[in-house]
Wavefront OBJ file of the C-alpha trace (Angstrom):
o trace
v -36.113 -0.658 -11.505
v -32.595 0.740 -10.991
v -32.181 3.810 -13.181
v -28.833 4.856 -11.678
v -26.038 5.678 -14.061
v -23.422 2.823 -14.047
v -19.894 3.137 -12.813
v -17.052 1.383 -14.409
v -13.876 0.755 -12.391
v -10.599 -0.297 -14.140
v -8.372 -2.137 -11.613
v -9.309 -4.336 -8.793
v -6.696 -3.500 -5.983
v -7.667 -2.087 -2.653
v -8.814 1.285 -4.040
v -10.975 -0.227 -6.832
v -12.455 -2.989 -4.596
v -13.176 -0.778 -1.516
v -14.920 1.741 -3.865
v -16.862 -1.019 -5.718
v -18.168 -2.647 -2.564
v -19.464 0.672 -1.122
v -21.027 1.815 -4.356
v -22.823 -1.463 -4.536
v -24.013 -1.042 -0.948
v -25.697 2.172 -2.069
v -27.418 0.381 -4.967
v -25.133 1.835 -7.671
v -24.586 -0.528 -10.748
v -20.859 -1.278 -10.860
v -18.644 -3.222 -13.279
v -15.107 -3.892 -12.068
v -12.366 -5.013 -14.531
v -9.317 -6.768 -13.019
v -6.429 -8.063 -15.145
v -5.680 -10.818 -12.471
v -7.712 -12.965 -10.162
v -8.196 -13.600 -6.426
v -6.737 -14.510 -4.060
v -3.111 -13.304 -4.910
v -0.114 -11.874 -3.320
v 1.080 -8.360 -3.862
v 4.262 -6.337 -3.001
v 2.908 -4.482 0.016
v 3.831 -3.747 3.639
v 0.491 -5.271 4.610
v -0.155 -3.086 7.617
v -2.571 -0.220 7.606
v -1.235 3.015 9.118
v -2.275 6.588 8.336
v -5.959 5.783 7.606
v -8.338 8.384 9.163
v -11.063 7.126 11.443
v -13.659 8.933 9.137
v -12.476 6.897 6.051
v -12.334 3.669 8.037
v -15.884 4.167 9.178
v -17.099 5.337 5.743
v -15.670 2.142 4.276
v -16.921 0.002 7.125
v -13.559 -1.581 6.951
v -13.678 -3.384 10.334
v -15.869 -6.024 8.824
v -12.918 -7.117 6.590
v -10.215 -7.068 9.178
v -11.119 -10.179 11.229
v -7.966 -11.962 12.325
v -5.627 -9.178 11.616
v -2.567 -8.876 13.841
v -2.362 -5.827 16.117
v 0.966 -3.988 15.804
v 2.260 -1.114 17.950
v 5.992 -1.418 18.629
v 8.632 -0.682 15.927
v 12.204 -1.624 16.156
v 14.710 0.326 13.987
v 17.883 -1.232 12.704
v 20.797 0.102 10.435
v 22.988 -2.604 8.827
v 22.035 -5.107 11.525
v 22.659 -2.664 14.435
v 19.726 -1.930 16.691
v 18.943 1.855 16.841
v 15.980 2.223 19.041
v 12.229 1.223 19.583
v 9.301 3.377 18.727
v 5.798 3.041 20.074
v 3.184 4.168 17.536
v 0.369 6.420 18.718
v -2.275 3.856 17.716
v -2.628 0.191 16.967
v -1.910 -0.793 13.411
v -3.703 -3.799 11.880
v -1.596 -6.242 9.866
v -3.419 -8.341 7.219
v -2.095 -9.660 3.975
v -3.387 -8.496 0.653
v -3.951 -12.181 -0.201
v -6.718 -12.180 2.434
v -8.043 -8.642 2.279
v -8.405 -8.418 -1.489
v -10.147 -11.699 -1.677
v -12.614 -10.648 1.112
v -13.432 -7.407 -0.651
v -13.933 -9.148 -4.022
v -16.254 -11.729 -2.446
v -18.256 -8.897 -0.771
v -18.555 -7.037 -4.029
v -19.946 -10.101 -5.861
v -22.268 -10.855 -3.036
v -23.633 -7.319 -3.177
v -24.490 -7.794 -6.862
v -21.442 -6.310 -8.497
v -20.231 -7.390 -11.892
v -16.636 -8.550 -11.288
v -14.667 -9.404 -14.558
v -11.335 -11.018 -13.757
v -8.566 -11.764 -16.245
v -9.993 -8.721 -18.081
v -7.901 -5.928 -19.636
v -9.765 -2.815 -20.877
v -8.339 -1.758 -24.196
v -9.838 1.698 -24.263
v -8.546 3.515 -21.243
v -9.557 7.105 -22.101
v -11.553 9.159 -19.731
v -15.337 8.694 -19.949
v -18.301 9.631 -17.774
v -18.443 7.197 -14.919
v -15.094 5.573 -15.532
v -12.605 5.365 -12.612
v -9.001 4.250 -12.897
v -7.502 2.161 -10.079
v -4.911 0.427 -12.126
v -2.031 0.470 -9.568
v 1.544 1.816 -9.761
v 2.643 3.638 -12.798
v 5.775 2.121 -14.383
v 8.699 4.437 -15.154
v 12.355 4.445 -15.933
v 13.354 3.736 -12.305
v 16.219 1.860 -10.492
v 14.043 0.682 -7.702
v 12.754 -2.889 -7.167
v 10.283 -4.147 -4.568
v 10.440 -7.738 -3.177
v 8.084 -9.408 -0.729
v 7.594 -12.835 0.979
v 5.974 -14.298 4.074
v 7.859 -16.050 6.838
v 5.948 -18.679 8.840
v 7.892 -18.789 12.075
v 9.895 -15.677 12.658
v 10.255 -14.053 16.099
v 10.416 -10.285 15.878
v 11.977 -7.585 18.039
v 8.637 -5.886 18.644
v 5.589 -5.990 16.353
v 7.385 -4.278 13.351
v 10.918 -4.042 12.394
v 12.483 -1.604 9.851
v 16.012 -2.305 8.610
v 18.166 0.200 6.694
v 20.761 -0.967 4.195
v 22.965 0.262 1.341
v 20.349 2.034 -0.948
v 17.731 -0.384 0.530
v 15.336 -0.815 3.408
v 13.156 -3.640 4.506
v 10.055 -3.916 6.719
v 9.041 -6.927 8.745
v 5.425 -6.870 9.990
v 3.236 -9.329 11.888
v 0.125 -10.356 9.858
v -2.648 -12.908 10.340
v -1.997 -16.536 11.312
v 1.291 -15.832 12.992
v 2.969 -14.980 9.711
v 5.409 -12.165 9.190
v 5.296 -10.129 5.975
v 8.779 -9.249 4.701
v 8.785 -6.487 2.137
v 11.684 -4.323 0.919
v 12.778 -1.701 -1.475
v 16.149 -2.149 -3.252
v 18.309 -0.496 -5.925
v 18.456 -2.948 -8.707
v 21.520 -5.113 -9.021
v 22.768 -7.829 -11.356
v 21.912 -10.851 -9.228
v 21.280 -14.426 -10.601
v 18.700 -15.920 -8.255
v 14.992 -16.505 -8.027
v 12.238 -16.536 -5.425
v 13.359 -16.422 -1.770
v 17.119 -16.610 -2.856
v 16.723 -13.439 -4.794
v 15.519 -11.678 -1.683
v 18.349 -13.085 0.424
v 20.808 -12.065 -2.231
v 19.598 -8.548 -2.215
v 19.845 -8.408 1.597
v 23.454 -9.623 1.398
v 24.292 -7.033 -1.352
v 22.728 -4.200 0.688
v 24.947 -4.984 3.748
v 22.126 -6.759 5.580
v 23.933 -10.103 5.885
v 22.926 -10.781 9.568
v 19.260 -10.283 8.567
v 19.606 -12.602 5.601
v 21.239 -15.300 7.763
v 18.292 -14.867 10.140
v 15.712 -15.331 7.484
v 17.522 -18.349 6.055
v 16.953 -20.168 9.290
v 13.147 -19.943 9.183
v 10.526 -21.347 6.838
v 9.695 -18.934 4.000
v 6.538 -19.437 1.881
v 7.721 -19.513 -1.701
v 4.136 -19.155 -3.037
v 3.924 -15.655 -1.303
v 7.043 -14.424 -3.116
v 6.549 -11.564 -5.501
v 8.309 -8.594 -6.972
v 7.762 -5.460 -8.792
v 10.228 -3.288 -10.823
v 10.405 0.248 -12.225
v 8.793 1.806 -9.171
v 8.051 5.510 -9.299
v 7.192 7.646 -6.183
v 5.157 10.702 -7.103
v 4.691 13.523 -4.536
v 1.874 15.181 -6.417
v -1.635 13.754 -6.217
v -4.530 13.934 -8.670
v -2.580 15.482 -11.583
v -4.173 13.352 -14.281
v -7.355 14.533 -16.128
v -9.097 11.296 -15.316
v -10.303 10.051 -11.994
v -7.420 8.028 -10.645
v -7.358 6.325 -7.206
v -4.774 4.477 -5.149
v -1.349 4.121 -6.623
v -2.664 5.352 -10.068
v -3.184 8.660 -8.224
v 0.098 8.924 -6.412
v 2.632 6.331 -4.950
v 3.999 7.193 -1.507
v 7.539 5.706 -0.548
v 6.891 2.345 1.255
v 8.727 3.221 4.489
v 5.662 5.193 5.545
v 3.454 2.103 5.622
v 0.753 4.400 4.076
v 0.296 2.537 0.764
v -2.763 0.582 1.912
v -4.220 3.623 3.794
v -3.857 5.863 0.781
v -5.621 3.393 -1.452
v -8.485 3.133 0.997
v -8.583 6.894 1.679
v -8.785 7.689 -2.111
v -11.735 5.183 -2.332
v -13.492 6.994 0.523
v -12.958 10.322 -1.292
v -14.822 9.015 -4.337
v -17.845 7.211 -2.812
v -20.227 10.104 -2.180
v -19.430 12.202 -5.381
v -19.928 9.031 -7.527
v -23.222 8.195 -5.719
v -24.389 11.719 -6.542
v -23.337 11.256 -10.084
v -25.009 7.920 -10.484
v -28.385 9.343 -9.200
v -28.248 12.225 -11.627
v -27.547 14.857 -8.911
v -24.235 15.870 -10.421
v -22.591 15.707 -13.876
v -19.358 14.036 -14.574
v -17.006 17.129 -14.818
v -18.158 18.369 -11.402
v -17.873 14.804 -9.924
v -14.332 14.528 -11.249
v -13.382 17.890 -9.831
v -14.744 17.130 -6.356
v -12.869 13.833 -6.126
v -9.578 15.347 -7.311
v -9.927 18.174 -4.879
v -10.458 15.665 -2.023
v -7.444 13.701 -3.037
v -5.210 16.789 -3.063
v -6.464 17.783 0.411
v -5.822 14.330 1.908
v -2.532 13.624 0.238
v -0.592 16.794 -0.585
v 1.167 17.336 2.820
v 1.689 13.582 3.323
v 3.366 13.024 0.029
v 5.585 16.041 0.279
v 6.810 15.068 3.825
v 7.461 11.492 2.706
v 9.436 12.725 -0.314
v 11.662 14.807 2.009
v 12.287 12.012 4.424
v 12.862 9.178 1.883
v 16.541 9.932 1.041
v 17.443 9.625 4.768
v 16.453 5.939 4.671
v 18.169 5.121 1.385
v 21.310 7.186 0.976
v 24.274 5.770 3.153
v 25.638 9.275 4.174
v 22.161 10.421 5.141
v 21.469 7.169 6.932
v 24.523 7.812 9.124
v 22.953 11.122 10.353
v 19.565 9.302 10.745
v 21.343 6.569 12.834
v 23.348 8.985 14.998
v 20.325 11.180 15.765
v 18.209 8.136 16.535
v 20.721 6.544 18.955
v 21.140 9.866 20.704
v 17.363 10.075 21.097
v 17.412 13.385 19.251
v 15.261 12.041 16.223
v 11.603 12.979 16.939
v 10.027 9.781 15.543
v 6.577 10.571 16.854
v 6.553 14.029 15.265
v 7.706 12.537 11.957
v 5.000 9.891 12.206
v 2.380 12.569 12.721
v 3.846 14.665 9.775
v 2.914 11.750 7.459
v -0.823 11.831 8.555
l 1 2 3 4 5 6 7 8 9 10 11 12 13 14 15 16 17 18 19 20 21 22 23 24 25 26 27 28 29 30 31 32 33 34 35 36 37 38 39 40 41 42 43 44 45 46 47 48 49 50 51 52 53 54 55 56 57 58 59 60 61 62 63 64 65 66 67 68 69 70 71 72 73 74 75 76 77 78 79 80 81 82 83 84 85 86 87 88 89 90 91 92 93 94 95 96 97 98 99 100 101 102 103 104 105 106 107 108 109 110 111 112 113 114 115 116 117 118 119 120 121 122 123 124 125 126 127 128 129 130 131 132 133 134 135 136 137 138 139 140 141 142 143 144 145 146 147 148 149 150 151 152 153 154 155 156 157 158 159 160 161 162 163 164 165 166 167 168 169 170 171 172 173 174 175 176 177 178 179 180 181 182 183 184 185 186 187 188 189 190 191 192 193 194 195 196 197 198 199 200 201 202 203 204 205 206 207 208 209 210 211 212 213 214 215 216 217 218 219 220 221 222 223 224 225 226 227 228 229 230 231 232 233 234 235 236 237 238 239 240 241 242 243 244 245 246 247 248 249 250 251 252 253 254 255 256 257 258 259 260 261 262 263 264 265 266 267 268 269 270 271 272 273 274 275 276 277 278 279 280 281 282 283 284 285 286 287 288 289 290 291 292 293 294 295 296 297 298 299 300 301 302 303 304 305 306 307 308 309 310 311 312 313 314 315 316 317 318 319 320 321 322 323 324 325 326 327 328 329 330 331 332 333 334 335 336 337 338 339 340
């Protein structure tokens, strides 16, 4: 008879699902509440960079990455002008959230987990054994995220990053020959929907050549999604409750670390929660250990991203970024490692 204390996870994104699967593998009773259902599309770069080997092994993530694209070369552009190529220090897997979330949810249920979709938890106060993985915090913010998949889009390398007027957009190879197109934009008064909204934002941001290029290839309208009122918080684990993934802290998307941070945060929580479930630790100590791990893992990464972010969004800083990049004076490899 299982006498372990139960764990309740609110939110079934990457952090909540990865944690739930690994707690069930250890025999811990877990109930996961998710407001939506699976499979589904999310605004996400859909490539995993910045995930430590220790976290990847602890989560046994490789079993869920079958069919992922392997990405290494990044091409940088500013307003349609090629700046330079960058070779990443390691291969970066590209896999859609549509596939990865569904695989994790199926594994959780197969392991005996209690998955409750279309379920919103009314009482969201802290309680022993309750973990919040509810996604990005909404705030008064001018930023908008948009995402869609292209079906037949040749790339200049494996990844492309395009800088525009108070905007940037990433293109990344994912499974099945698809390309994920995901961008951050300052909100504008545009009257369009679906793929046309994304193309309109590209035009408004001075990325007309890219918009024209995308207009020539098939775009999957069912994969289009957006999210508004984005907040980027450089301080991790400030809340009293145990919060994981974007509910803990949201890193600027240019880093490509959103998926990695969600998974890293889940890895931080597994062992303390197993000890709590087995009565080896009480909740206050469990909560303290998880939050201390989150601060260690993310403090420098978030601060570095916060400092770099304006250079990818603000036009006058973009000019310096472009000049230094074309002159080969921008240490992209050093910047990449600063975010790890």
